[in-house]
N, C-alpha and C positions, 0 to 999 in steps of 0.2 A: 400803336404800329398796325393794326388790325384796321384802321380806319379807314385808309386810302386804298387797299385792295377789296375790301366791302362795298366801299363807295361805287370804285369801276364795277364790280359785278353786278350791285343794286341798279346803276345807270342802264347798262347792258341788260338786264331782266324786264326792266320797264321797257325798254323799245321793244323787245319780245313780245311782251303783254299787249302792247299797243297795236302789234302787227296780227295778233289772234283776232283782236276786236275787228280790223279792216278783213282780215279772212273771213271769219264767220257772216259778216255782212255783204259779203261778196258774192256775186252769183257765178265765179270762174274757178271753182274750187279744183284744186290739183292735189290728188292726194300725198303725193311722195314730198310734196314741199310742206303739207301739213305734218306730215310724219316727222321732217325736218326740223319744223319747228318745235314739236312736241318733244323730240327727241333733245335738242339743243338747250329749250327751257330746263329738261330734268336733269342735264349735264351741269349747267348754270346753279341749279338750286342745290345739287348734291355738293358741287365744290364751295359755296357759301357755306353748308352746313360743316364741311371738312375742314373748312378754314378754322374754325372754331376749336378743332382738334390741335391745330398747330400752335394756339396760344401761348401751351407753356415753352415751345420753342424759340419765341420770338423776345424772350427777356433780353439775352445777350447778343444779338444780332450787330453786324456791324453794316456799315452803309451799302456796301456793295452785294452783301448776301441779303438786303432788302430789297435789292432790284431785282433778285432773283426771285423773291415772293411776289412781287408786283407783275414780273412777266407773264404768268397765266392769267390773271384777270384782263391784263392789256390784250393779249391775243383773242381772249374771249369778247372781250367789247369790238374788236377789228373784225371777227368772226361775225356777231350779231348785225355789226354796221352793213356787211356786205349783204346778209341773209334778208336783213329787213327794207333795204331801199328798192323797193318795187314800183316807184312812181313813173319810171320812164318804160314801162312795158306793159302792151296791151292785157297781159292776163299771168297768173301765176305759173302755167304752164313753159312760157317763154322765158319768163324771168329765171326760173329754176334751172332750165337747161343754158340759158346764158351764162349762169353765173356758179354753177356745180363745181366747176374746177378750182375755182379759189375759195369757195365755203369749205369744200371736202379736204383741200389742202392746208387750210387753217386748222380744221378740225384734226387732223392728223397731227400737226405741230401742238394741238393743246393738249392732245391725250399724250404726247410722247414727252410733253415738258412735266409731266406726272410721274417720270424716271428719275428726274432729279432728287439727288439724295436727301434736303430738305423736306421733301414731301412723302419720304418713305414711311408713314404712319400706318399703312395697311399691311396686310399679309403678303405672301407672294403669289397667293393662289389668284391674285387678281391680274398680275401680269400677262397671264395667255389672253384674256379678253381685250387687253390693251392692245396687246401687239397684235392681233386679230384685226381690232379696231382700228389701228392705225393702217395696216395692211388694204383693209377693204376701203377706208377712207381714200387713200391714194390710188387704188383701183379705180375705184368710183368717179374719181376727179379726172381720169383720161380716158376711163373706157366707161361709157353712161349707157350700163346695161342693167336693165330693170333688177335680174338675178343677182348682180353684184349689190345693187342697193340694198334688197329685200335680205342679202346673207349678213350685209352689217347691219342693218334693222334686228334682226335675229342675233346677233352678238351683243348687241346693245340690251335687248330684252333678256338673254340668258345672264348676262352680267348684273342686271336689276334683281333678277331671281335667285342668283348665286347670294347675291349682298342680302336678299332678305331672308332668305335659308339660315345664312351664317348668323343673322341678326336676331332672327325670331325664333330659329330652331324649326 
């Protein structure tokens, strides 16, 4: 049962890594786009890792519950698709500004899906960074201010730090 969700995550991560190559070879670097690529890549890898924790929960799932497990990888793949299709734009800044709304709304939806009871494998302390992340994504989607973006990135870095602290003490 894990094959399809992990395949979807793998395809999306492959698209992300190919965009890293294009970005590195480009002469039109745009830091918020690069940070977003790194952030979305880390979130994707983390979700692949966390999906393995769900393996014991997949023993007796029915067909409709399985669709619930497929929704986050599908939304992630759509998010990555919008984040990596830069060919029609002259530079990464123009692309990022034109697509920030849909990218960050999809990111908010992806984060929100982890409140579904089937994904409640983590402690409640992760709820606050997720709620702040959802609010930050929605705010940045409609209000493209650098301060909102960097607050969102700070929230992501804080949640990474908290996770590392809990895991490694």
